[in-house]
N, C-alpha and C positions, 0 to 999 in steps of 0.2 A: 496304711493310713491315707485317707483321701486328702487331696489338695484343698486348702482353706481359701475361701473367697472373701476378700475384704472390700469394703467400699473404697472408692478412689481416695488416695491420700492416707489410708489406714493400713497398719501392719500389726503384727503381734505385739511389738514394743509399745505402740501407741495405745492399744487396747489394754495392755497391762498397766500403763500409767493411769488410765481412766479408772480401772478397777481398784488400783492402789489408793487413788484419791478418795473414792467413795467408801472403801472399806476402812480407811483411817479417819474419816469424817465423823465428828461428834454429832449426836442427835441435835444439839443446839445449832451447830453450823449447817446441818441439813435443812432445818426449819428456816433459817435465815436465807439460804439459797433458794428454797422453794418460794418464800414470800417475795423475794426480789424478782422472780420470774413473773409475778402477777402485777408488778409495778411498771411494766413496760409502757412507754408512751406511743409505741408504734404497732403494738399487737394487743389483742384481747383474747380472753378465754370465755367460751360460752358452751352451754350444754346443747347438744343437737340430738334429736331422736335418731336412733340407729338407722332406721329406714331412710332417713334423709341424708345420711353421710355421703353416699355416692353423688348426689346432686350438689352438695356443698363442695365436695372435692372438684367437681367439674367447673363450678363457678370460680373457684380459686385458681384453677389451671387457666381458665379463660382470662381472668384478671392479670395473672402473672405474664401471660403471653402478649397482652396489650401494652 
């Protein structure tokens, strides 16, 4: 078996906790969680044509670096 690579701060236990959370979540709770994500006052969600995604990512990286 190959060695698993996890993002910094993550391990199999943490991943299992996340999986357990979403597998046990009711449909209603999932909808509430999804809707709450769109109520953020610091971020927004927009549709971007796929061919513009690289440029948008570049702009976001420049903004984050400044």
